[in-house]
Steps between C-alpha positions, in 0.01 A plus 500: 500500500862451395774702673587778245670839524417673827416870469575745777200714583688825507626438142156400369344785669744749349434346145127551557556862593701549185248315290214713646701808395525369143843330486484242234804293624335463837179391335685223309660381824160463660355331207778246498483415881533125560204347681129570474433883499258766369524875453239779504488646145617834643779335693353619833475153645679163481445152639798262471516150644837345605624244749630629846686334781275313736530272798242279657489507891424186707139613549452520119515879481690636186737782543568697178799733461523766235815360335602248242471133615822353647637206297401231751204683660120493432323754287151641456336692208421861584341780293688822519251791479628841368302814459613846372301829516594872465563538870703184565536130474431192711600127510399187690471135443256224560539119488328301227397153630652215294158329518374770259747369234558849352524512123473866419453857634297744286395867524132517551393857518608846602216549747239777513733762647779424248734398795364181646643259244367148515695192416390136453694179598403210276571133588594213271156340553303812403443670845522877512537744793473872424568788742643850524849548651339655809271193543800271477690691765198515737434124462845416626560779756418287809755225411856538640698322232839602617506429871219265606432361146159386376350162451421392144129506575522859622689604178230322288219668688648847460566437130143389444362802694675766291208542261265598786748694706343845584729804441413788742443843347810722511503751790453869436837647416603801707738773399770708685251788507267275703777403735758766597811390684470379863758590766636224725613706802880471552558314175372687199223477249316219315393605150217333300616289206224480240663200331469269804210697662668526834718730714871460506805667648861437576610547860808482729469242778814459711784414258262405224310679227184322418208537261160461674158472334136508614294278264190725496384769264265658771685784675301471826591124531869585427495758782348241731801267431770756586556411861558136408744599233687726741519206743645275231763755405596561867557118557625426147837346601329255741217416264725460196712253688196299602368511130829375376504207752145408383617494141806297569293239700241475221720516186851366569393144427345621174827667406713191585259256328436688174694814455869410546718590205757254364767468758317705755506355856184490721460806702402547868210703631749758625651539154149529356418788730821680413431499130150669530467869439180682627364724222157605611206453732132496410244566775158328458157585633502282809841624621679210342815575300685350208875522492660488158864379459745472220623142517873543464478262207376222729223435247647643177380857573146425616339692780453374853172603658444460883152549643431633850153490650341789680586336829872533425549122423659387179267297292702380195791556273500444126723533198314703240540652156 
C-alpha cells in the first residue's frame, strides 16, 4: 500500500454515526475514503484499511501504534473496524499481513441477526478471507500489538484464523429492576448500569473523588466484592502512587521513542507520573483491579490502563483507545 491520507478514528466514527442516521454528506465522505474500504448497506458497519506507524523490535516483533506513520519510520497496513447500533458504537483495528497482498475489501453479508455484518478481504492473487467484525476482533485479541508487539507469523496465523473464530453467545442482559443499588458502607451506593451490565458509583477517598465499578451483572457476586473495593478506596493514595510508577516504568520509553511532538523534549518517569490523572477503578472477579488514567496528553488523549493482580502486585500498563 502507498502512504495516503491518514484518517483519525474519532472523525471516521462520527461520520459513520451521521451516515447511519441518514446524513448524505457523511455518506459521501465515507464512500470517498482513500484506501481499501467497504460499508454495510445500512451504514451500520465499516472496514477501512490504512497504514499505521510501526516499529520492528530486535526480536522481530512488530509494534503498531494507532497513528499516522512518521516520515522516516516503518508502517503496517491495518483494518479499522467500525460498528454502529441503536445503543452505541465500537471501534478497533487489526493488522493485515503484507504477505496477503490486499487488493480489495468487500461487504459480504449482514448476518442472520441483522447485526453481525461480514466482510471479505481479497488478495491480488485471488485469495479471500471472510469473517464478521466479532470474529476479526476475537482472532487478534491475544496479540499485544502496542507494547510487546507480535511476530509476522503470529499476525498471519491470526488473520488466517478469522474465518473459524468462534463468537460466544451474548450473556443474558439484566435490568435495574433485577439489580437494585448496593450500599458500600461508609462510602455510598453502587447503582446498576444497564448499558455496561455492571455496578458503578462515585466515592470520596481522601482528597480524591473516584468512580468505581464492579464488572459483573450478578448482584450476589457484586456484594461479594464489596470488602475488596472498600480496601482499595481506603488505601487509594498509596495504591494510586504505585500504579503510576508501574505505568511510568512501562511506558516512558514508548512516549520518548514514538510520541514526542515536534520540539518536545524527552520526559522523565517523574514527569510521566505527574501528568497522569486517575479517573476510575474497575474491580474484577479474582480481586484484581484495573486503574484507568487520563494521559495528560502524553499519548494524544489515549487512556492509560494499569492492571493489578488479586495478590496486589501490578501486572502491566498499557496505552489504550
